[in-house]
C-alpha positions as CSV (number, residue, x, y, z in Angstrom):
1,M,0.2,-9.2,-5.8
2,W,2.0,-11.7,-3.7
3,S,-1.3,-12.3,-1.8
4,A,-3.1,-12.9,-5.0
5,C,-0.4,-15.3,-6.2
6,V,-0.7,-17.3,-3.0
7,Q,-4.5,-17.4,-3.0
8,F,-4.9,-18.1,-6.7
9,S,-2.5,-21.0,-6.4
10,L,-4.8,-22.5,-3.7
11,M,-8.0,-21.9,-5.8
12,P,-8.0,-25.3,-7.5
13,F,-7.8,-27.1,-4.2
14,L,-10.5,-24.9,-2.7
15,H,-12.6,-25.5,-5.8
16,Q,-12.3,-29.2,-5.4
17,L,-13.0,-29.1,-1.7
18,Y,-16.1,-27.0,-2.2
19,G,-17.4,-29.3,-4.9
20,W,-16.9,-32.4,-2.7
21,L,-18.6,-30.8,0.3
22,S,-21.6,-29.6,-1.8
23,S,-22.1,-32.5,-4.2
24,K,-19.7,-35.2,-3.2
25,E,-18.0,-34.8,-6.6
26,I,-14.6,-33.5,-7.3
27,A,-14.1,-31.1,-10.2
28,W,-10.6,-31.2,-11.5
29,V,-9.5,-27.7,-12.4
30,H,-6.3,-25.8,-13.2
31,V,-5.0,-22.4,-12.1
32,F,-4.8,-21.3,-15.7
33,A,-7.0,-22.3,-18.6
34,I,-4.5,-23.1,-21.3
35,N,-5.1,-25.2,-24.4
36,L,-2.4,-27.8,-24.8
37,P,-2.0,-30.6,-27.4
38,F,-2.8,-33.3,-24.8
39,D,-5.5,-34.0,-22.2
40,T,-4.5,-31.9,-19.2
41,M,-7.2,-33.6,-17.1
42,H,-5.5,-37.0,-17.4
43,P,-3.8,-37.9,-14.1
44,F,-0.5,-38.3,-15.8
45,F,-0.5,-34.7,-17.0
46,Y,-2.8,-33.0,-14.4
47,W,-0.5,-33.1,-11.4
48,P,2.7,-32.0,-13.2
49,K,0.9,-29.1,-14.8
50,L,-0.8,-28.1,-11.6
51,S,2.5,-28.3,-9.7
52,Y,4.2,-26.1,-12.3
53,E,1.4,-23.5,-12.1
54,V,1.7,-23.4,-8.3
55,W,5.5,-23.1,-8.5
56,F,5.2,-20.3,-11.1
57,L,2.8,-18.4,-8.8
58,A,5.0,-18.9,-5.8
59,Y,8.0,-17.6,-7.8
60,C,6.0,-14.5,-8.8
61,G,4.9,-14.1,-5.2
62,F,8.4,-14.1,-3.9
63,I,9.4,-11.4,-6.5
64,F,6.5,-9.2,-5.3
65,I,7.4,-9.8,-1.7
66,G,10.9,-8.6,-2.2
67,T,9.9,-5.4,-3.9
68,D,7.2,-4.8,-1.2
69,I,9.7,-5.3,1.6
70,I,12.1,-2.7,0.0
71,Y,9.3,-0.2,-0.5
72,A,7.9,-0.7,3.0
73,T,11.4,-0.5,4.6
74,L,12.4,2.8,2.8
75,V,9.0,4.5,3.4
76,H,9.0,3.3,7.0
77,L,12.5,4.6,7.6
78,V,11.6,8.1,6.4
79,T,8.3,8.0,8.4
80,M,10.2,6.9,11.6
81,E,12.8,9.7,11.2
82,L,10.0,12.3,10.7
83,N,8.2,11.1,13.9
84,N,11.5,11.2,15.8
85,L,12.2,14.7,14.5
86,A,8.8,15.9,15.7
87,Q,9.4,14.4,19.1
88,I,12.9,16.0,19.5
89,I,11.7,19.4,18.4
90,S,8.8,19.4,20.9
91,E,11.1,18.6,23.7
92,I,13.7,21.4,23.1
93,D,13.9,23.5,26.3
94,W,14.5,27.2,26.3
95,D,16.1,29.3,29.1
96,D,16.4,33.1,28.6
97,E,18.9,33.4,31.5
98,D,21.4,30.9,30.1
99,E,23.3,32.3,27.1
100,E,25.2,29.1,26.5
101,G,22.0,27.1,26.6
102,E,20.3,29.7,24.3
103,K,23.2,29.3,21.7
104,K,23.0,25.5,22.1
105,A,19.2,25.5,21.4
106,I,19.7,27.7,18.3
107,D,22.5,25.4,17.0
108,E,20.3,22.3,17.6
109,M,17.4,23.9,15.8
110,K,19.7,24.7,12.8
111,K,20.8,21.0,12.7
112,L,17.2,19.8,13.0
113,S,16.2,22.2,10.2
114,G,18.8,20.6,7.9
115,I,17.7,17.1,8.9
116,H,14.1,18.0,8.0
117,Q,15.2,19.3,4.6
118,Q,17.1,16.0,4.0
119,L,14.0,14.0,4.9
120,I,11.9,16.0,2.5
121,E,14.4,15.3,-0.3
122,A,14.5,11.6,0.6
123,S,10.7,11.5,0.4
124,D,10.7,13.2,-3.0
125,E,13.3,10.7,-4.3
126,L,11.2,7.8,-3.1
127,D,8.2,9.2,-4.9
128,D,10.2,9.6,-8.1
129,I,11.4,6.0,-7.9
130,C,8.0,4.3,-7.0
131,S,5.6,6.7,-8.7
132,I,5.0,5.0,-12.1
133,L,4.9,1.5,-10.6
134,L,2.4,2.5,-8.0
135,F,0.2,4.1,-10.6
136,V,0.2,1.0,-12.7
137,N,-0.5,-1.1,-9.6
138,A,-3.4,1.1,-8.5
139,F,-5.2,1.0,-11.8
140,S,-4.4,-2.7,-12.3
141,C,-6.1,-3.4,-9.0
142,L,-9.1,-1.3,-10.0
143,S,-9.4,-3.0,-13.4
144,M,-9.0,-6.5,-12.0
145,L,-11.6,-5.9,-9.3
146,C,-14.0,-4.5,-11.9
147,T,-13.4,-7.5,-14.2
148,D,-13.9,-9.8,-11.3
149,A,-17.2,-8.0,-10.5
150,F,-18.3,-8.3,-14.1
151,L,-17.6,-12.1,-14.1
152,A,-19.4,-12.5,-10.8
153,A,-22.5,-10.6,-11.9
154,S,-22.8,-12.1,-15.4
155,G,-21.8,-15.7,-14.5
156,E,-23.8,-18.5,-13.0
157,G,-22.9,-21.6,-11.0
158,Q,-22.4,-22.9,-7.6
159,Y,-18.7,-21.8,-7.2
160,F,-19.5,-18.1,-6.6
161,I,-17.4,-18.0,-3.4
162,V,-14.3,-19.5,-5.1
163,K,-14.7,-17.4,-8.2
164,F,-15.4,-14.0,-6.6
165,I,-14.9,-13.8,-2.9
166,I,-11.3,-15.1,-2.8
167,P,-10.0,-12.9,-5.6
168,A,-11.9,-9.9,-4.1
169,I,-9.9,-10.4,-0.9
170,A,-6.6,-11.3,-2.6
171,I,-6.4,-8.6,-5.3
172,P,-6.7,-5.4,-3.2
173,W,-4.6,-6.6,-0.3
174,H,-1.3,-5.8,-2.0
175,F,-2.5,-2.2,-2.7
176,F,-3.8,-1.8,0.9
177,F,-0.3,-2.7,2.1
178,Q,1.2,0.1,0.0
179,C,-1.5,2.6,1.0
180,H,-1.0,1.9,4.7
181,F,2.7,3.0,4.5
182,G,1.9,6.0,2.3
183,D,-0.7,7.1,4.8
184,A,1.7,6.8,7.7
185,L,4.2,9.0,5.8
186,I,1.6,11.8,5.3
187,D,0.7,11.8,9.0
188,A,4.4,11.8,10.1
189,S,5.3,14.7,7.8
190,L,2.4,16.8,9.2
191,R,3.3,15.9,12.8
192,V,6.6,17.9,12.5
193,A,4.6,21.1,12.4
194,D,2.7,20.0,15.5
195,G,6.1,19.3,17.2
196,V,7.3,22.8,16.5
197,Y,4.0,24.3,17.9
198,K,4.3,22.2,21.1
199,S,7.8,23.4,21.8
200,A,8.7,26.4,23.9
201,W,9.0,28.8,20.9
202,Y,7.0,31.5,22.6
203,K,9.8,32.0,25.1
204,A,12.6,31.9,22.6
205,S,14.6,34.6,20.9
206,P,13.6,36.0,17.4
207,K,16.4,34.0,15.7
208,Y,15.1,30.8,17.2
209,R,11.5,31.7,16.2
210,K,12.6,32.2,12.6
211,L,14.1,28.8,12.5
212,A,11.0,27.3,14.0
213,L,8.8,29.2,11.5
214,L,10.9,27.9,8.6
215,I,10.4,24.3,9.7
216,M,6.7,24.8,10.4
217,M,6.2,26.4,6.9
218,R,8.0,23.4,5.2
219,A,6.0,20.9,7.2
220,Q,2.6,22.4,6.1
221,K,3.0,20.5,2.8
222,A,2.5,16.8,3.5
223,Q,5.2,14.5,2.1
224,K,3.5,11.7,0.2
225,I,4.0,8.9,-2.3
226,T,2.0,9.4,-5.4
227,G,1.0,7.3,-8.4
228,W,2.6,9.2,-11.3
229,K,1.6,12.5,-9.6
230,F,-2.0,11.6,-10.5
231,I,-3.2,10.0,-7.3
232,D,-2.0,9.9,-3.7
233,I,-1.1,6.5,-2.3
234,N,-3.0,6.6,0.9
235,M,-6.1,5.0,2.5
236,E,-8.5,7.5,0.8
237,T,-7.4,6.2,-2.6
238,F,-7.8,2.6,-1.4
239,Y,-11.3,3.3,-0.2
240,W,-12.1,5.0,-3.5
241,I,-11.1,1.9,-5.4
242,I,-13.2,-0.3,-3.2
243,Q,-16.2,2.0,-3.5
244,T,-15.8,2.2,-7.3
245,T,-15.7,-1.6,-7.5
246,Y,-18.8,-2.0,-5.4
247,S,-20.7,0.6,-7.4
248,Y,-19.7,-1.1,-10.6
249,Y,-20.8,-4.5,-9.2
250,S,-24.1,-3.1,-8.0
251,F,-24.7,-1.6,-11.5
252,L,-23.9,-4.9,-13.2
253,T,-26.1,-6.8,-10.8
254,G,-29.0,-4.6,-11.7
255,V,-28.3,-5.1,-15.5
256,Y,-27.9,-8.9,-15.4
257,N,-30.4,-9.6,-12.7
258,P,-33.2,-7.0,-13.1
């Protein structure tokens, strides 16, 4: 939402610029349409009110930026550790003739198996923390985009670009940001199984193979961030929201402009 806050705060200025370029007239508008007991278009009240609205949106934007940074950092840390784990497992060397090296490889595999379990638990904890908020954000994004599509299809005027295009870019950007990191987590968790398969497990002892099989079986289930266990936060969900919005807009365009 921080992107939406920034772009919505710029909308009055873009509206005025577009009006001046198209008709040489400046239409004075506010960010929010609020009825107040005085003339908000009077220069004495217009600029203080507009400044307060921009400040409020900037304040909200910084709040969203902070939560997004925390979310992105935690998810990226788990993703990075999973990628590192897959790389380490794939590079484990096995030597049948070296008993000490064999024991060392088995001990290292036990350690890596424990690390993998800890990363799975960390991913599940992140999902529990963020799940409800991401669910609300996903369907808020969908509802706002559909509302924006409805207003664009049913409204008339020369400010189509300001009213529709800018919000259509600003609103889904925040959810795209979250889906990108969620998608990276899924790929990294599945890459652990590939790392086990690429290792020299076929030359190893049965005990080592059992440890490798345990990690591979756990890695078959992708670790992911969900929206209240209802939707997966990944790029497929983002594309679904965009496609749903476009279908809704196409339907409304056919209704209002047959």
